[in-house]
TIKEPA-272917 format. One record per residue (C-alpha): x, y, z; residue in one letter. Coordinates in steps of 0.25 Angstrom, whole numbers, plus 5000, padded with zeros to 4 digits. Example, Ala and Ser with C-alpha at 12.3 -4.5 7.8 and 13.67 -1.06 7.14 Angstrom:
# residues 2
+------+------+------+----+
:    X :    Y :    Z : aa :
+------+------+------+----+
: 5049 : 4982 : 5031 :  a :
: 5055 : 4996 : 5029 :  s :
+------+------+------+----+
# end
This chain:
# residues 403
+------+------+------+----+
:    X :    Y :    Z : aa :
+------+------+------+----+
: 5195 : 4675 : 4648 :  x :
: 5191 : 4690 : 4646 :  x :
: 5197 : 4697 : 4635 :  x :
: 5206 : 4708 : 4640 :  x :
: 5202 : 4722 : 4635 :  x :
: 5212 : 4729 : 4626 :  x :
: 5214 : 4743 : 4630 :  x :
: 5212 : 4755 : 4621 :  x :
: 5222 : 4763 : 4628 :  x :
: 5238 : 4763 : 4630 :  x :
: 5243 : 4758 : 4643 :  x :
: 5256 : 4755 : 4650 :  x :
: 5262 : 4748 : 4662 :  x :
: 5267 : 4756 : 4674 :  x :
: 5274 : 4753 : 4687 :  x :
: 5269 : 4759 : 4700 :  x :
: 5274 : 4755 : 4713 :  x :
: 5279 : 4742 : 4708 :  x :
: 5265 : 4739 : 4701 :  x :
: 5263 : 4738 : 4686 :  x :
: 5250 : 4746 : 4681 :  x :
: 5245 : 4749 : 4667 :  x :
: 5244 : 4764 : 4665 :  x :
: 5236 : 4772 : 4654 :  x :
: 5231 : 4786 : 4652 :  x :
: 5217 : 4791 : 4648 :  x :
: 5212 : 4805 : 4647 :  x :
: 5202 : 4810 : 4657 :  x :
: 5190 : 4819 : 4654 :  x :
: 5199 : 4831 : 4653 :  x :
: 5210 : 4824 : 4644 :  x :
: 5220 : 4823 : 4654 :  x :
: 5227 : 4809 : 4654 :  x :
: 5224 : 4801 : 4666 :  x :
: 5233 : 4788 : 4671 :  x :
: 5225 : 4775 : 4672 :  x :
: 5232 : 4763 : 4679 :  x :
: 5228 : 4748 : 4680 :  x :
: 5234 : 4736 : 4685 :  x :
: 5229 : 4728 : 4673 :  x :
: 5225 : 4731 : 4659 :  x :
: 5211 : 4728 : 4662 :  x :
: 5211 : 4737 : 4675 :  x :
: 5217 : 4748 : 4666 :  x :
: 5206 : 4747 : 4656 :  x :
: 5195 : 4747 : 4666 :  x :
: 5201 : 4760 : 4672 :  x :
: 5203 : 4767 : 4659 :  x :
: 5188 : 4764 : 4655 :  x :
: 5183 : 4769 : 4669 :  x :
: 5192 : 4782 : 4667 :  x :
: 5187 : 4784 : 4653 :  x :
: 5172 : 4782 : 4658 :  x :
: 5174 : 4792 : 4669 :  x :
: 5181 : 4802 : 4659 :  x :
: 5170 : 4801 : 4650 :  x :
: 5160 : 4803 : 4660 :  x :
: 5167 : 4816 : 4665 :  x :
: 5168 : 4821 : 4651 :  x :
: 5153 : 4819 : 4650 :  x :
: 5151 : 4826 : 4663 :  x :
: 5159 : 4837 : 4659 :  x :
: 5152 : 4839 : 4646 :  x :
: 5139 : 4836 : 4651 :  x :
: 5129 : 4848 : 4652 :  x :
: 5123 : 4853 : 4665 :  x :
: 5109 : 4848 : 4668 :  x :
: 5104 : 4862 : 4666 :  x :
: 5111 : 4863 : 4652 :  x :
: 5105 : 4850 : 4647 :  x :
: 5091 : 4853 : 4653 :  x :
: 5091 : 4866 : 4646 :  x :
: 5095 : 4859 : 4633 :  x :
: 5085 : 4848 : 4635 :  x :
: 5074 : 4859 : 4637 :  x :
: 5078 : 4866 : 4624 :  x :
: 5078 : 4853 : 4616 :  x :
: 5064 : 4849 : 4621 :  x :
: 5059 : 4863 : 4617 :  x :
: 5058 : 4859 : 4603 :  x :
: 5048 : 4847 : 4605 :  x :
: 5039 : 4851 : 4617 :  x :
: 5029 : 4861 : 4619 :  x :
: 5032 : 4875 : 4625 :  x :
: 5024 : 4872 : 4638 :  x :
: 5031 : 4858 : 4640 :  x :
: 5045 : 4865 : 4638 :  x :
: 5041 : 4876 : 4649 :  x :
: 5037 : 4864 : 4659 :  x :
: 5050 : 4856 : 4655 :  x :
: 5058 : 4869 : 4657 :  x :
: 5052 : 4872 : 4671 :  x :
: 5054 : 4858 : 4676 :  x :
: 5068 : 4856 : 4671 :  x :
: 5073 : 4869 : 4677 :  x :
: 5066 : 4867 : 4690 :  x :
: 5069 : 4852 : 4692 :  x :
: 5081 : 4848 : 4684 :  x :
: 5090 : 4861 : 4681 :  x :
: 5088 : 4867 : 4695 :  x :
: 5093 : 4854 : 4703 :  x :
: 5103 : 4849 : 4693 :  x :
: 5106 : 4859 : 4683 :  x :
: 5120 : 4861 : 4688 :  x :
: 5124 : 4847 : 4686 :  x :
: 5129 : 4841 : 4673 :  x :
: 5120 : 4831 : 4666 :  x :
: 5131 : 4820 : 4667 :  x :
: 5132 : 4821 : 4682 :  x :
: 5117 : 4821 : 4686 :  x :
: 5113 : 4808 : 4693 :  x :
: 5101 : 4801 : 4696 :  x :
: 5102 : 4806 : 4711 :  x :
: 5104 : 4820 : 4706 :  x :
: 5090 : 4819 : 4698 :  x :
: 5083 : 4812 : 4710 :  x :
: 5087 : 4824 : 4719 :  x :
: 5082 : 4834 : 4710 :  x :
: 5069 : 4827 : 4709 :  x :
: 5067 : 4827 : 4724 :  x :
: 5061 : 4841 : 4724 :  x :
: 5052 : 4837 : 4711 :  x :
: 5047 : 4826 : 4719 :  x :
: 5039 : 4836 : 4727 :  x :
: 5031 : 4841 : 4716 :  x :
: 5020 : 4834 : 4708 :  x :
: 5021 : 4820 : 4703 :  x :
: 5020 : 4826 : 4688 :  x :
: 5031 : 4836 : 4690 :  x :
: 5040 : 4826 : 4696 :  x :
: 5038 : 4816 : 4685 :  x :
: 5040 : 4827 : 4674 :  x :
: 5053 : 4831 : 4680 :  x :
: 5058 : 4816 : 4680 :  x :
: 5054 : 4816 : 4666 :  x :
: 5062 : 4828 : 4663 :  x :
: 5074 : 4823 : 4670 :  x :
: 5073 : 4810 : 4661 :  x :
: 5071 : 4817 : 4648 :  x :
: 5083 : 4827 : 4651 :  x :
: 5093 : 4816 : 4655 :  x :
: 5088 : 4806 : 4644 :  x :
: 5091 : 4817 : 4634 :  x :
: 5105 : 4819 : 4640 :  x :
: 5108 : 4804 : 4640 :  x :
: 5103 : 4803 : 4625 :  x :
: 5112 : 4815 : 4621 :  x :
: 5124 : 4808 : 4628 :  x :
: 5125 : 4820 : 4638 :  x :
: 5125 : 4810 : 4650 :  x :
: 5129 : 4796 : 4650 :  x :
: 5120 : 4791 : 4662 :  x :
: 5106 : 4796 : 4664 :  x :
: 5102 : 4799 : 4678 :  x :
: 5087 : 4798 : 4675 :  x :
: 5087 : 4784 : 4671 :  x :
: 5080 : 4779 : 4683 :  x :
: 5073 : 4791 : 4687 :  x :
: 5059 : 4789 : 4690 :  x :
: 5047 : 4799 : 4693 :  x :
: 5038 : 4788 : 4699 :  x :
: 5032 : 4792 : 4712 :  x :
: 5038 : 4806 : 4712 :  x :
: 5031 : 4819 : 4715 :  x :
: 5019 : 4823 : 4722 :  x :
: 5006 : 4816 : 4717 :  x :
: 4996 : 4827 : 4712 :  x :
: 4983 : 4827 : 4720 :  x :
: 4970 : 4825 : 4711 :  x :
: 4966 : 4839 : 4707 :  x :
: 4953 : 4845 : 4713 :  x :
: 4943 : 4853 : 4706 :  x :
: 4937 : 4865 : 4714 :  x :
: 4923 : 4862 : 4718 :  x :
: 4912 : 4871 : 4713 :  x :
: 4912 : 4879 : 4726 :  x :
: 4927 : 4881 : 4726 :  x :
: 4927 : 4885 : 4712 :  x :
: 4916 : 4895 : 4715 :  x :
: 4923 : 4900 : 4727 :  x :
: 4937 : 4901 : 4720 :  x :
: 4930 : 4910 : 4709 :  x :
: 4924 : 4919 : 4720 :  x :
: 4937 : 4921 : 4727 :  x :
: 4945 : 4925 : 4715 :  x :
: 4935 : 4933 : 4708 :  x :
: 4940 : 4947 : 4706 :  x :
: 4954 : 4942 : 4709 :  x :
: 4966 : 4940 : 4698 :  x :
: 4964 : 4924 : 4698 :  x :
: 4949 : 4925 : 4695 :  x :
: 4951 : 4924 : 4679 :  x :
: 4961 : 4913 : 4681 :  x :
: 4952 : 4905 : 4690 :  x :
: 4940 : 4907 : 4681 :  x :
: 4947 : 4902 : 4669 :  x :
: 4952 : 4890 : 4676 :  x :
: 4939 : 4886 : 4682 :  x :
: 4930 : 4889 : 4670 :  x :
: 4940 : 4885 : 4658 :  x :
: 4950 : 4875 : 4664 :  x :
: 4962 : 4882 : 4659 :  x :
: 4976 : 4878 : 4664 :  x :
: 4983 : 4889 : 4672 :  x :
: 4993 : 4891 : 4659 :  x :
: 4981 : 4893 : 4650 :  x :
: 4974 : 4903 : 4659 :  x :
: 4986 : 4911 : 4661 :  x :
: 4989 : 4911 : 4645 :  x :
: 4974 : 4914 : 4641 :  x :
: 4972 : 4927 : 4633 :  x :
: 4960 : 4934 : 4630 :  x :
: 4962 : 4931 : 4615 :  x :
: 4958 : 4916 : 4619 :  x :
: 4945 : 4921 : 4628 :  x :
: 4932 : 4922 : 4620 :  x :
: 4921 : 4929 : 4628 :  x :
: 4912 : 4933 : 4617 :  x :
: 4909 : 4921 : 4611 :  x :
: 4896 : 4913 : 4613 :  x :
: 4903 : 4903 : 4622 :  x :
: 4916 : 4910 : 4628 :  x :
: 4928 : 4902 : 4627 :  x :
: 4943 : 4903 : 4628 :  x :
: 4955 : 4897 : 4621 :  x :
: 4967 : 4890 : 4628 :  x :
: 4978 : 4894 : 4618 :  x :
: 4990 : 4898 : 4627 :  x :
: 4997 : 4893 : 4640 :  x :
: 5005 : 4901 : 4651 :  x :
: 5018 : 4897 : 4656 :  x :
: 5029 : 4903 : 4664 :  x :
: 5044 : 4904 : 4662 :  x :
: 5052 : 4910 : 4674 :  x :
: 5038 : 4916 : 4679 :  x :
: 5036 : 4922 : 4665 :  x :
: 5023 : 4919 : 4657 :  x :
: 5024 : 4912 : 4645 :  x :
: 5012 : 4911 : 4636 :  x :
: 5012 : 4899 : 4627 :  x :
: 5003 : 4895 : 4615 :  x :
: 5008 : 4881 : 4615 :  x :
: 4999 : 4874 : 4625 :  x :
: 5002 : 4862 : 4634 :  x :
: 4994 : 4852 : 4625 :  x :
: 4986 : 4854 : 4612 :  x :
: 4974 : 4851 : 4621 :  x :
: 4976 : 4864 : 4629 :  x :
: 4972 : 4872 : 4617 :  x :
: 4957 : 4873 : 4619 :  x :
: 4944 : 4882 : 4618 :  x :
: 4937 : 4883 : 4631 :  x :
: 4922 : 4888 : 4633 :  x :
: 4921 : 4898 : 4645 :  x :
: 4909 : 4896 : 4655 :  x :
: 4902 : 4910 : 4658 :  x :
: 4909 : 4913 : 4671 :  x :
: 4923 : 4912 : 4665 :  x :
: 4918 : 4920 : 4652 :  x :
: 4912 : 4931 : 4662 :  x :
: 4926 : 4931 : 4670 :  x :
: 4934 : 4932 : 4657 :  x :
: 4925 : 4943 : 4652 :  x :
: 4927 : 4952 : 4664 :  x :
: 4942 : 4949 : 4664 :  x :
: 4943 : 4953 : 4649 :  x :
: 4936 : 4966 : 4652 :  x :
: 4948 : 4970 : 4661 :  x :
: 4959 : 4963 : 4654 :  x :
: 4972 : 4970 : 4649 :  x :
: 4979 : 4958 : 4645 :  x :
: 4978 : 4948 : 4634 :  x :
: 4979 : 4938 : 4645 :  x :
: 4967 : 4934 : 4653 :  x :
: 4976 : 4932 : 4665 :  x :
: 4987 : 4942 : 4665 :  x :
: 4996 : 4950 : 4674 :  x :
: 4996 : 4965 : 4676 :  x :
: 5004 : 4967 : 4664 :  x :
: 4995 : 4960 : 4655 :  x :
: 5004 : 4947 : 4654 :  x :
: 5002 : 4933 : 4658 :  x :
: 5005 : 4929 : 4672 :  x :
: 5019 : 4924 : 4676 :  x :
: 5019 : 4912 : 4686 :  x :
: 5021 : 4921 : 4698 :  x :
: 5009 : 4930 : 4694 :  x :
: 5000 : 4918 : 4693 :  x :
: 5004 : 4913 : 4706 :  x :
: 5000 : 4927 : 4711 :  x :
: 4987 : 4926 : 4704 :  x :
: 4984 : 4912 : 4711 :  x :
: 4987 : 4918 : 4724 :  x :
: 4975 : 4926 : 4725 :  x :
: 4968 : 4912 : 4726 :  x :
: 4978 : 4906 : 4736 :  x :
: 4977 : 4918 : 4745 :  x :
: 4962 : 4916 : 4747 :  x :
: 4963 : 4901 : 4750 :  x :
: 4961 : 4897 : 4764 :  x :
: 4973 : 4888 : 4766 :  x :
: 4985 : 4889 : 4776 :  x :
: 4997 : 4896 : 4770 :  x :
: 5010 : 4902 : 4773 :  x :
: 5012 : 4917 : 4774 :  x :
: 5023 : 4927 : 4778 :  x :
: 5023 : 4939 : 4788 :  x :
: 5034 : 4948 : 4792 :  x :
: 5038 : 4947 : 4806 :  x :
: 5050 : 4953 : 4813 :  x :
: 5056 : 4957 : 4800 :  x :
: 5055 : 4944 : 4792 :  x :
: 5044 : 4936 : 4786 :  x :
: 5038 : 4924 : 4794 :  x :
: 5030 : 4913 : 4788 :  x :
: 5016 : 4909 : 4794 :  x :
: 5004 : 4901 : 4791 :  x :
: 4991 : 4907 : 4787 :  x :
: 4978 : 4899 : 4790 :  x :
: 4967 : 4906 : 4780 :  x :
: 4952 : 4904 : 4785 :  x :
: 4942 : 4904 : 4773 :  x :
: 4934 : 4917 : 4773 :  x :
: 4945 : 4925 : 4780 :  x :
: 4953 : 4937 : 4774 :  x :
: 4968 : 4935 : 4773 :  x :
: 4976 : 4941 : 4784 :  x :
: 4985 : 4949 : 4775 :  x :
: 4975 : 4952 : 4764 :  x :
: 4960 : 4957 : 4768 :  x :
: 4957 : 4956 : 4753 :  x :
: 4959 : 4941 : 4753 :  x :
: 4949 : 4931 : 4759 :  x :
: 4951 : 4916 : 4761 :  x :
: 4940 : 4911 : 4752 :  x :
: 4946 : 4897 : 4747 :  x :
: 4947 : 4885 : 4755 :  x :
: 4953 : 4877 : 4744 :  x :
: 4965 : 4878 : 4735 :  x :
: 4965 : 4881 : 4721 :  x :
: 4975 : 4878 : 4710 :  x :
: 4975 : 4884 : 4695 :  x :
: 4974 : 4870 : 4690 :  x :
: 4962 : 4867 : 4699 :  x :
: 4954 : 4877 : 4691 :  x :
: 4956 : 4870 : 4678 :  x :
: 4953 : 4855 : 4685 :  x :
: 4940 : 4862 : 4691 :  x :
: 4936 : 4866 : 4677 :  x :
: 4938 : 4852 : 4671 :  x :
: 4931 : 4845 : 4683 :  x :
: 4919 : 4854 : 4681 :  x :
: 4919 : 4850 : 4666 :  x :
: 4919 : 4836 : 4670 :  x :
: 4908 : 4838 : 4681 :  x :
: 4899 : 4845 : 4670 :  x :
: 4900 : 4833 : 4661 :  x :
: 4909 : 4838 : 4650 :  x :
: 4915 : 4826 : 4643 :  x :
: 4929 : 4822 : 4645 :  x :
: 4934 : 4826 : 4631 :  x :
: 4928 : 4841 : 4633 :  x :
: 4934 : 4842 : 4646 :  x :
: 4948 : 4837 : 4640 :  x :
: 4947 : 4848 : 4629 :  x :
: 4943 : 4860 : 4639 :  x :
: 4953 : 4855 : 4649 :  x :
: 4964 : 4854 : 4638 :  x :
: 4968 : 4841 : 4642 :  x :
: 4977 : 4834 : 4632 :  x :
: 4974 : 4820 : 4636 :  x :
: 4960 : 4815 : 4639 :  x :
: 4966 : 4807 : 4651 :  x :
: 4969 : 4820 : 4659 :  x :
: 4954 : 4823 : 4657 :  x :
: 4949 : 4809 : 4660 :  x :
: 4957 : 4808 : 4673 :  x :
: 4950 : 4821 : 4678 :  x :
: 4937 : 4817 : 4672 :  x :
: 4937 : 4804 : 4679 :  x :
: 4941 : 4810 : 4692 :  x :
: 4930 : 4820 : 4692 :  x :
: 4919 : 4812 : 4685 :  x :
: 4920 : 4799 : 4692 :  x :
: 4925 : 4802 : 4706 :  x :
: 4911 : 4803 : 4711 :  x :
: 4907 : 4790 : 4718 :  x :
: 4893 : 4794 : 4721 :  x :
: 4891 : 4797 : 4706 :  x :
: 4897 : 4785 : 4701 :  x :
: 4890 : 4775 : 4710 :  x :
: 4876 : 4778 : 4703 :  x :
: 4883 : 4775 : 4690 :  x :
: 4889 : 4761 : 4695 :  x :
: 4877 : 4757 : 4701 :  x :
: 4869 : 4759 : 4687 :  x :
: 4881 : 4753 : 4679 :  x :
: 4881 : 4739 : 4687 :  x :
: 4865 : 4739 : 4690 :  x :
: 4864 : 4728 : 4679 :  x :
: 4872 : 4719 : 4688 :  x :
: 4862 : 4718 : 4700 :  x :
: 4854 : 4707 : 4700 :  x :
+------+------+------+----+
# end
């Protein structure tokens, strides 16, 4: 026979409508006494256990911080152990993808379904963003569980597999496209940015943080130093000397076309920054988007525009034709039949190094890749994605097997 449990509370019998029950009192989460009834002592014990468990959960819920409060605390704790650039990335993703949808809830009441619903918009972004946001959710709720802030971890079965939009293989600009891009932007605000990207392979944040004290044009071999990185907080530029990785700190020799471009730019410079706004300060995120618009508006691709009709703005679609002038701006000619991204300039630089026969280790250094795997992945795709060139080498390699 099972041994009966001995209760740790006082109870007494009570008659209700001719039936005998056992009665006890327990405090709820607010300290008020609540009556519990049971037909048997075993039933009374079970009900007391259930009520105490519910009371503890409700106490935990009431004392639990909101998701916003805990996320801000977690970010502050991380700031002691991670790079400033990493913290900026974490902060941006946490605010946008965790605090914005769930910040009003208490940590103890968040369910797995709540998180899955919050991740639906993130699933429309790149696979890498989707994966990193999933990791942040797990890290934050694991931390809360370890600190006894929550009793149940809703991220326990969360998975990032198969989520997000797979990124397309990056395509480098052809020589003809690069020449046409340079010709298109020459004399326009993005010219210097484009030249640095194509001829030095800097990342966007490295170009926008570049100062003239890191540009050496008078040496026998002109070169520039990568020592700072540009980021934005609430659209305001932040220049950091703490780079993304140790490998990002590098000295890059400049080909003559870039040196000539920077000499001309320096003659008219009124700022310590190579790329600056009208006040001599580094660009904000909005200002950079405006800078890149000079390229977008000269690209012959369909786009949505607005016109004022009958007292209100009406959307319509433009179908630019290569070589024609823009309908609303006679100074703009549609001269590009391909799209360009800032990172594509850097990818083109790396690709050209590989085509020129530069060894992988040198490419890794000039690109500022921390891992050789990143360099070798690009190297393999560029160097060996030419069947017509590989065929000859294969024929030679297996010639000795021929009878």
